[in-house]
ZALOLO-631106 format. One record per residue (C-alpha): residue number from 1; residue in three letters; x, y, z. Coordinates in steps of 0.2 Angstrom, whole numbers. Each point is the difference from the previous one (the first is absolute). Last residue first. Layout:
! residues N
node nr:NUM	rest:ALA	xx:X	yy:Y	zz:Z
...
! end
This chain:
! residues 186
node nr:186	rest:VAL	xx:31	yy:-101	zz:35
node nr:185	rest:GLU	xx:-1	yy:11	zz:-18
node nr:184	rest:ARG	xx:-20	yy:0	zz:-8
node nr:183	rest:ILE	xx:1	yy:17	zz:6
node nr:182	rest:GLU	xx:15	yy:4	zz:-9
node nr:181	rest:GLU	xx:0	yy:-8	zz:-14
node nr:180	rest:GLU	xx:-21	yy:7	zz:-3
node nr:179	rest:LYS	xx:11	yy:17	zz:2
node nr:178	rest:LYS	xx:13	yy:-4	zz:-16
node nr:177	rest:GLU	xx:-14	yy:-5	zz:-9
node nr:176	rest:LYS	xx:-8	yy:17	zz:2
node nr:175	rest:ILE	xx:11	yy:11	zz:-3
node nr:174	rest:ILE	xx:3	yy:-13	zz:-17
node nr:173	rest:ARG	xx:-17	yy:3	zz:-7
node nr:172	rest:ILE	xx:3	yy:19	zz:6
node nr:171	rest:ASP	xx:16	yy:1	zz:-12
node nr:170	rest:GLU	xx:-10	yy:-10	zz:-13
node nr:169	rest:SER	xx:-13	yy:11	zz:0
node nr:168	rest:ILE	xx:12	yy:15	zz:2
node nr:167	rest:LYS	xx:8	yy:-8	zz:-19
node nr:166	rest:GLN	xx:-18	yy:-2	zz:-8
node nr:165	rest:THR	xx:-6	yy:20	zz:5
node nr:164	rest:LEU	xx:17	yy:5	zz:-5
node nr:163	rest:ASN	xx:-4	yy:-9	zz:-16
node nr:162	rest:ASP	xx:-17	yy:7	zz:-2
node nr:161	rest:ILE	xx:4	yy:20	zz:0
node nr:160	rest:GLU	xx:11	yy:-4	zz:-10
node nr:159	rest:LYS	xx:-15	yy:-7	zz:-13
node nr:158	rest:GLU	xx:-7	yy:13	zz:4
node nr:157	rest:LEU	xx:15	yy:14	zz:-4
node nr:156	rest:ARG	xx:3	yy:-6	zz:-13
node nr:155	rest:PHE	xx:-18	yy:-2	zz:-8
node nr:154	rest:LYS	xx:-3	yy:17	zz:4
node nr:153	rest:ASP	xx:15	yy:7	zz:-7
node nr:152	rest:ASP	xx:-4	yy:-8	zz:-19
node nr:151	rest:GLU	xx:-18	yy:6	zz:4
node nr:150	rest:THR	xx:5	yy:18	zz:1
node nr:149	rest:ILE	xx:3	yy:11	zz:18
node nr:148	rest:GLU	xx:-8	yy:16	zz:2
node nr:147	rest:LYS	xx:-15	yy:-2	zz:-12
node nr:146	rest:SER	xx:-13	yy:0	zz:14
node nr:145	rest:GLU	xx:-10	yy:-19	zz:-3
node nr:144	rest:PHE	xx:23	yy:-6	zz:5
node nr:143	rest:LYS	xx:3	yy:11	zz:14
node nr:142	rest:LEU	xx:-19	yy:-8	zz:6
node nr:141	rest:LYS	xx:8	yy:-16	zz:-6
node nr:140	rest:ILE	xx:13	yy:-1	zz:10
node nr:139	rest:HIS	xx:-6	yy:9	zz:17
node nr:138	rest:LYS	xx:-12	yy:-15	zz:-3
node nr:137	rest:ARG	xx:13	yy:-12	zz:-2
node nr:136	rest:ILE	xx:6	yy:8	zz:16
node nr:135	rest:ASP	xx:-13	yy:-4	zz:10
node nr:134	rest:ASP	xx:-3	yy:-18	zz:-6
node nr:133	rest:ARG	xx:19	yy:-2	zz:5
node nr:132	rest:LEU	xx:-4	yy:8	zz:18
node nr:131	rest:ASN	xx:-13	yy:-11	zz:1
node nr:130	rest:ARG	xx:8	yy:-17	zz:-5
node nr:129	rest:ILE	xx:14	yy:5	zz:14
node nr:128	rest:SER	xx:-14	yy:3	zz:12
node nr:127	rest:SER	xx:-6	yy:-17	zz:-3
node nr:126	rest:LYS	xx:15	yy:-10	zz:0
node nr:125	rest:LYS	xx:7	yy:11	zz:15
node nr:124	rest:ASP	xx:-21	yy:-9	zz:9
node nr:123	rest:GLU	xx:8	yy:-14	zz:-4
node nr:122	rest:VAL	xx:17	yy:-2	zz:8
node nr:121	rest:GLU	xx:-8	yy:7	zz:17
node nr:120	rest:GLN	xx:-15	yy:-16	zz:-3
node nr:119	rest:SER	xx:12	yy:-10	zz:-5
node nr:118	rest:ALA	xx:12	yy:3	zz:18
node nr:117	rest:VAL	xx:-18	yy:0	zz:9
node nr:116	rest:LYS	xx:-2	yy:-18	zz:-10
node nr:115	rest:THR	xx:16	yy:-3	zz:8
node nr:114	rest:MET	xx:-1	yy:4	zz:15
node nr:113	rest:LYS	xx:-16	yy:-11	zz:5
node nr:112	rest:GLU	xx:10	yy:-16	zz:-7
node nr:111	rest:ARG	xx:15	yy:3	zz:10
node nr:110	rest:GLN	xx:-13	yy:2	zz:12
node nr:109	rest:GLU	xx:-8	yy:-18	zz:-2
node nr:108	rest:GLN	xx:19	yy:-6	zz:-1
node nr:107	rest:SER	xx:3	yy:5	zz:14
node nr:106	rest:LEU	xx:13	yy:15	zz:4
node nr:105	rest:SER	xx:18	yy:2	zz:10
node nr:104	rest:PRO	xx:-3	yy:7	zz:14
node nr:103	rest:VAL	xx:5	yy:22	zz:-1
node nr:102	rest:ARG	xx:7	yy:0	zz:19
node nr:101	rest:ILE	xx:-5	yy:18	zz:6
node nr:100	rest:ILE	xx:12	yy:8	zz:13
node nr:99	rest:ILE	xx:-4	yy:21	zz:6
node nr:98	rest:ARG	xx:13	yy:9	zz:7
node nr:97	rest:ASN	xx:2	yy:9	zz:16
node nr:96	rest:GLY	xx:-2	yy:-14	zz:11
node nr:95	rest:GLN	xx:-7	yy:-15	zz:-9
node nr:94	rest:VAL	xx:-17	yy:3	zz:-7
node nr:93	rest:ALA	xx:-7	yy:-16	zz:-10
node nr:92	rest:PRO	xx:-7	yy:4	zz:-17
node nr:91	rest:ASN	xx:-13	yy:-13	zz:-4
node nr:90	rest:ILE	xx:-1	yy:0	zz:-19
node nr:89	rest:GLY	xx:-17	yy:-5	zz:-12
node nr:88	rest:LEU	xx:9	yy:13	zz:-12
node nr:87	rest:PRO	xx:-20	yy:8	zz:-3
node nr:86	rest:SER	xx:7	yy:15	zz:12
node nr:85	rest:LYS	xx:-11	yy:3	zz:15
node nr:84	rest:LEU	xx:15	yy:-9	zz:14
node nr:83	rest:ILE	xx:13	yy:10	zz:-11
node nr:82	rest:GLY	xx:-8	yy:16	zz:2
node nr:81	rest:LYS	xx:-2	yy:-4	zz:19
node nr:80	rest:GLU	xx:16	yy:-6	zz:4
node nr:79	rest:ILE	xx:8	yy:18	zz:-10
node nr:78	rest:ASP	xx:-12	yy:8	zz:12
node nr:77	rest:PRO	xx:5	yy:-7	zz:15
node nr:76	rest:LEU	xx:19	yy:6	zz:-5
node nr:75	rest:VAL	xx:-2	yy:17	zz:-3
node nr:74	rest:ALA	xx:5	yy:5	zz:15
node nr:73	rest:PRO	xx:18	yy:-8	zz:-4
node nr:72	rest:ASP	xx:1	yy:13	zz:-11
node nr:71	rest:PHE	xx:13	yy:-5	zz:-17
node nr:70	rest:PRO	xx:-13	yy:-17	zz:3
node nr:69	rest:THR	xx:16	yy:-15	zz:-2
node nr:68	rest:ILE	xx:-9	yy:-15	zz:-10
node nr:67	rest:THR	xx:7	yy:-15	zz:0
node nr:66	rest:ILE	xx:-4	yy:-13	zz:-14
node nr:65	rest:VAL	xx:-1	yy:-19	zz:4
node nr:64	rest:ALA	xx:-1	yy:-16	zz:-15
node nr:63	rest:PRO	xx:16	yy:2	zz:-11
node nr:62	rest:GLY	xx:11	yy:4	zz:12
node nr:61	rest:GLU	xx:2	yy:17	zz:11
node nr:60	rest:THR	xx:-7	yy:13	zz:-12
node nr:59	rest:VAL	xx:-2	yy:19	zz:1
node nr:58	rest:ILE	xx:-13	yy:12	zz:4
node nr:57	rest:SER	xx:2	yy:16	zz:7
node nr:56	rest:ALA	xx:-12	yy:11	zz:5
node nr:55	rest:LEU	xx:-9	yy:13	zz:-1
node nr:54	rest:GLU	xx:-5	yy:1	zz:-20
node nr:53	rest:MET	xx:5	yy:-16	zz:-4
node nr:52	rest:LEU	xx:-16	yy:-4	zz:9
node nr:51	rest:LYS	xx:-12	yy:14	zz:-13
node nr:50	rest:LEU	xx:-7	yy:16	zz:10
node nr:49	rest:LYS	xx:-15	yy:4	zz:5
node nr:48	rest:ALA	xx:-3	yy:15	zz:12
node nr:47	rest:GLN	xx:-9	yy:4	zz:13
node nr:46	rest:GLY	xx:-9	yy:-10	zz:6
node nr:45	rest:GLU	xx:10	yy:-5	zz:17
node nr:44	rest:TYR	xx:16	yy:8	zz:-5
node nr:43	rest:THR	xx:0	yy:-17	zz:-11
node nr:42	rest:GLU	xx:-9	yy:-9	zz:-15
node nr:41	rest:VAL	xx:9	yy:-13	zz:-9
node nr:40	rest:ILE	xx:-1	yy:-1	zz:-16
node nr:39	rest:LEU	xx:11	yy:-18	zz:-6
node nr:38	rest:ASN	xx:12	yy:7	zz:-16
node nr:37	rest:GLU	xx:16	yy:-8	zz:8
node nr:36	rest:VAL	xx:-10	yy:-17	zz:6
node nr:35	rest:LEU	xx:2	yy:-13	zz:-12
node nr:34	rest:SER	xx:14	yy:10	zz:-11
node nr:33	rest:PRO	xx:10	yy:-2	zz:15
node nr:32	rest:ASN	xx:5	yy:-21	zz:-1
node nr:31	rest:ALA	xx:-3	yy:-16	zz:8
node nr:30	rest:ARG	xx:-5	yy:-15	zz:-11
node nr:29	rest:GLY	xx:-14	yy:-10	zz:-2
node nr:28	rest:THR	xx:-8	yy:14	zz:-13
node nr:27	rest:ARG	xx:-10	yy:14	zz:3
node nr:26	rest:ILE	xx:-9	yy:12	zz:-10
node nr:25	rest:THR	xx:8	yy:16	zz:3
node nr:24	rest:LYS	xx:13	yy:0	zz:-15
node nr:23	rest:LEU	xx:-11	yy:-4	zz:-11
node nr:22	rest:ASN	xx:-12	yy:17	zz:3
node nr:21	rest:GLU	xx:19	yy:6	zz:-6
node nr:20	rest:ARG	xx:3	yy:-7	zz:-12
node nr:19	rest:LEU	xx:-15	yy:4	zz:-8
node nr:18	rest:LEU	xx:0	yy:15	zz:3
node nr:17	rest:SER	xx:16	yy:4	zz:-9
node nr:16	rest:VAL	xx:-7	yy:-7	zz:-14
node nr:15	rest:ILE	xx:-14	yy:9	zz:2
node nr:14	rest:LYS	xx:10	yy:14	zz:-1
node nr:13	rest:ASP	xx:10	yy:-5	zz:-12
node nr:12	rest:ALA	xx:-16	yy:-3	zz:-11
node nr:11	rest:LYS	xx:-2	yy:18	zz:4
node nr:10	rest:LEU	xx:19	yy:9	zz:-9
node nr:9	rest:ASN	xx:0	yy:-14	zz:-13
node nr:8	rest:PHE	xx:-16	yy:7	zz:-9
node nr:7	rest:GLU	xx:4	yy:19	zz:2
node nr:6	rest:ASP	xx:16	yy:-4	zz:-6
node nr:5	rest:ILE	xx:-12	yy:-8	zz:-12
node nr:4	rest:PHE	xx:-13	yy:8	zz:-7
node nr:3	rest:SER	xx:16	yy:19	zz:4
node nr:2	rest:ASN	xx:9	yy:-7	zz:-16
node nr:1	rest:MET	xx:-13	yy:7	zz:-11
! end
């Protein structure tokens, strides 16, 4: 019976983790390695598609500069192209064997756009959590109808799933507010 709860928790944790990872890539006015580390870069003449963090070390220098130093200097032009193609709207500058990215502060219009992108991501994940809840509740109902669990167990499990859903929704709301605060920060 607790397998329903365990399954729900496991899948919900994955959804929340994915939300956190996706929100890291949404630009704020501050330099952060997570802004670029998951960018996919096509390298070695199109033979490999790798995340930027697999190709280079990424560090911040102050609140507005990201420095990218490739492990293999031959991929420097590929990394530059990958950054230029990204939807981040940032321009890399090659200096020797590294790339410097100056992260400009966001305009009010860009802040609003990034807030909308974050909100959409949050809504997608909330919907995934609701769908997960509904699927688990269907499985509980099927177990009840096939007489594998009692009516009391059915109601207890459904209530527990609903309580977990509310808790996770609250966690997601807090994550969203924190990200929106980061975006609004000047």
